[in-house]
N, C-alpha and C positions, 0 to 999 in steps of 0.2 A: 814846686811849679805849679801854678795854677792853670787849670785846663782851660783852654779856650771857650769862648762862650758858644761858637757853635757846635764844637765838639759836645757840648754838656748837653745841649739840646738834641743834639743826634740821638745820645744813648737815652736821653727822658723820652723823645719820640719812638724809638726802637721798642723800651720797657711797656710803652704805653700801648703799643702796636702788639708786643706778646700778650698783655693782659689781657686788651679785646679781643685778640685770638680764642684766648683761654676761654674768657667767658661765652664767647660766640660758639666755641666749639663745645664747652657744658651745654648749652644753650640748643645748640642743636641735636647733642645725644639725646637730651630728655625729653624735645619737644616730638622729633621726627624719628629717629634711629630707633629701628624696629627690637623692640626686648623678646616678645615673642614671636616664634618663628616656625613653630608646629602647625603642620597643616589643619589642624583640626581646634586648634586653639589650645587655650589651659584652663583648667575647671578649679576653681579655689573657693574655700568657703569660710567667709571672716565669721568667727564663733562670737555668739552673745559676750560682750565682755573682754575682747581680746584687746590687747595694745595696740599702737602703732608701732614699735619696738618689735615686739613679736612678730606680727605680722611680716616686716622687713627681714627679720632674720629666717623665718618661714619661707617665703618667697627666695631669698639669697640663697638657702640649699636646696630649693628646687630648681636654682640658675636662671630662674625669671629675672628677679632685680640683679643685674650684672654688676652694677656699681652700686653697693648699698649707701657706702660715703654721698654718692650724687643723688640717692634717692632722700636720703634726710635733710640735704639741702631744700631741693624739692617740696619736703613738708614745712621746713621752718619759712621758706619763703612764702607758700601758699598759706601760712598758718591751718593747717588741717591734721596738726597733730592730735586733735581730740573729737576728730567728725566720723571716726569708721560709722560705716553701716554694716549691721552682721546680714549675711546671706549669702547665698551661692554665687559665684559668678564664674562667667567665662569669658575668658580675657582673650579676643581674636587675635588671629594670627596678625601681624605686624601692628601689633598695640605698642604704643611706646610709654616710657615712664610717667608722662604726662597723663596718657591715658588709662593707665592702671590705678593712679592717683586718684583720679576722678569717677573711676567706678565705685571705688570702696569707700571713698568719702562722701559722694551725692548717690549713690544706691542706684547708678545707671547701667544698663546692662547685665541685671540681676537674671540669672538662670531660672525660669518659672518651672512648674511643673504642672500637667490637669488632671482634673478628676471630675467625673461625668456622672451626674444620677439619671438614671434611666427612669423614665415614665414607665410607671407600672408593677417598678421593684417595690416590694415591701420592705419593711427597715430589717430585718432578718438581714434579707438580702445586700443592704446598704450597709451595715455593719459588719458582715462576712469583706465585703471586697475594701471597704477604709481597713480593716486590720491587714488583709494583703497586699496592701500598696505600701512597697517600700519604701516611698520617698518622704512618706509622712511620720511624726514622730508618732508613736501609741499612746496617746492619753486612756482610751477606753477597754483596754483591755478587759480590767477588773472590775469596770462599772457595769451595776444593772442599768436597764433602761430606766428606771424610774431615777437611778443616781445621774444621767445623763441628762435628763430634763429637767431636772433640779438645778444642776450647774448651769444649765441656758437658761435658768431665770423661768422656768414652765413649769412650776412642780404639781405636782397632781395629773399631767396632762401627758397622754399617752403619746409614744414618739412616732404611731403610724401614720402617714400623709402629710406627717407634720414638716416634710422637707423637699423646696424645691426642685426639681428636676432643670437642670442647667450643668453647664462646664464650667469648672472653678478653677483659677490659679493660684499657685501658690510655690512660696520659693522654698527650698531644703530648712528644715528646722520648723517648719509649721507643722501641727498638731491635727490630729483628726478631729479634736473635741471643737477646735478652733474651725476646722471648715463647715462640722454640724450647725454651730452657730452661726453663719453666714447662708446657710441653708434654709436655714429656720427664721431668720430674720427677713429672708425672702420671701418665703412659703406665706407669711405672718403680713409682709406688706402688700404684696399680689393679692392676697384672699382680700383684704381691707377694701384696696381699691375695685376688685370687682364686686365685691358685697355692695358698695354705695350706688354701685351701676347696674344693681341685678333687675328682672323685669320683677316689677312692685308683685307680679298675681304669684310668682311660684311659691309653694306652701310649707320653706323652709322657717324655722322659729328663730335661726340661728344661722351664722357662716359657716359653723363646725357643720350643719346638717347638709351645706352644699360642700363641703369638703369630701362627705362620705360620699354623697351621691358623685360627684365627679371621680370619685377612686372608682366606683362600680362601673361608670362610663370607659373608665381607664381599661379596665381589666375585659370587659366586651366588646369596645368597638375596634376595629382596625384599618377602618377606613374614616377620611375625616366626615365626608357627609352621612356616615351613620350616627357619629357622637350627639347631634343634636336631635336626631327622631330618636335614638336609642334614652335619652335626656327626657323626651318629651314621653313615651311609652313608661316610664320610671314616674313621673308625676302623674298622668293618668292614673296607674296603680294606685300611688299612694293617696290621689285624692278619692278613688271608689273603696280604698282601705281593702284594697286585694294583697294577696300575698304578692310579695317580690319575686320569689323564686329564682333567683341569680344562680347559677352555680359558682360562679367564683367565693362568695361569700360563702358556701357550704365547705369549698376548696380550703379556703382562708383557715375556718372552724376547723377545720381537720389537721391542720399544721403539718407535722413532717409525714403525718401516718398517710398521706395524700401519695400515690405511687401512680398518676397518671388517669386513674377511672377510679369513675362514681359509681358506687353502689346503692340499690335500695336502701341497705339499710344505713347509709350516710346519710340519704334524704330524711330519713326518718330520725335522725341523732338530733337529740335534743341540746344543741350548742349556742350559744347567743348570738352566732352568726349564721345560723339556719336560717336564711329566708324560706324555706318552706314549709317551715312549722312556726315561725314569730311574723307576725304584722309589721309594718314599718321599717324603718332604717336599722342595718347593725351599729352597734354600739360606738366603731369607731370606722374610720377609713379602714380599707383593706389593702391601700397600695399606694403610692408617691402619684398623683394624678399632676399630667404633665398642663399646658399653658389652655390647650386645647377642649380639653378635658373640663377645669376650671370654667371657660367661657360656658361650652356648652349645658352644664349644670345651671349656669346663671341664667341662660337664654336659652331654655327646654325649646323644640318645636311645638308648635302648637298643631297637634292632627287628633285622629280619633282611635290611633292605634295604641292596643295594648297587647301584642304579642309580635316575638320577632324570632327568628331562625336564619341560622347560616344558610345560603343559596344550594352551596354545593361544593365539594372537594376542590381546594385549588382556590375557591372563591375568597377574599375577606370581609363583602357585603353581605348584607343583610337582608331577608323577605319580611315585610312589615305587614301584620294584618289586625282588622278591626275586630275580628268574631272568631272566638275558638274554632268553630267549624272552616272557616275560611286558613285558621292558622293550620289545622290537620292538613288540610290540602298541602299546604306549604311545606309542611313536616313531609309529608310524603313524597313531593316532588326532590325534596333535598336529598330524602331517604334514596333515591334512584342514584344520585351521586357519591351517596355514601355508603355502599353497600356492606361496608366493615364499623360501619361507625355506630348505628343505633342500638338500642337495646329493646329488644322484641317485645319484652315482659312490661318494660313502662310505656309502650306503643298502645299496648294493649289496656293496659291501665288508663291510658291517657283517654281512650273510646269509652271505656264504661263509667268513665267519669264525666262524659260531657255536659250533663245537667247539674254539674257540680263545679262551676267555674273559681269559684273561690278556695279550691281544696287541690286540685291542679288544674292550672290552666295558662302555665306562660311554656313557651318555649325552651326555659330556661334548662329545664331534665333533657331535652330534647338537642340543647344545640352547644 
């Protein structure tokens, strides 16, 4: 006996309602239901070359993807099967299946770490800190400094001073070599721009000379207003062909032998970086200069100062002097605030050579 028309219509309507309800339920589950319930969210790393199938399996085992078949359906609907973005992700509390899929296929919500290059670091300090950073993959462990610069495209260039101090963001799987490449490129770009807009009267032959001077300023200055004045002192002494006599260059030349004290024998040691016995600039920078020191090197203050000394204990600023006699008075005043700081033998040596300004004539050995 054939079904009555209204009965058939009713059955079809009920079936369609059930189907629509099921589709709606699936859509709500995928779109709005929280699949991540942990307060701290869930960290997950999509490895380079991972497949969507392997990711679904791993997240299913971890209890994040609660309905693998529904997630696979979502992938087919969105046609994202081949769009995985490798990296470390944080799925926040409340993340739905749709949100999780968007993160791993669009790269949104990736977890980033930071590494900061501090102005004044030398390359040895930078390299050591990179290797101590667990979030980075380490490519430079067994590379020499020359190997690193070759891989960065700067064969023959020494690494000192070549990396711009800044905070760099990276995701898991990022290498220390890749971070160095970014910092090296940043320094090259910054140096190029500043060099193009430098004071035309600076005596540097190349931008590398300016980088060296910036590194000297970085190691000497502690307050911003002193940077341009110290730059001016360096320029004045270079123009007069005077010894720079900058302590940090001596310290750099001593390397690991430096224990916090400079002895008279250190000032006489013939290293390429000893500006007490070699005129002109040291052969390379001695540290990573920050932007303020780079700008000071390119635009030194114009003045008649040739000497400077730290004003006193607890003071970061310097006293600048035009003559050796005025400088010695500043040294004496500074000494009153540094009863423990000065080497009496060096001060007496300073006095005995007042008429030999080109030999021992800077506050460097006293500050």
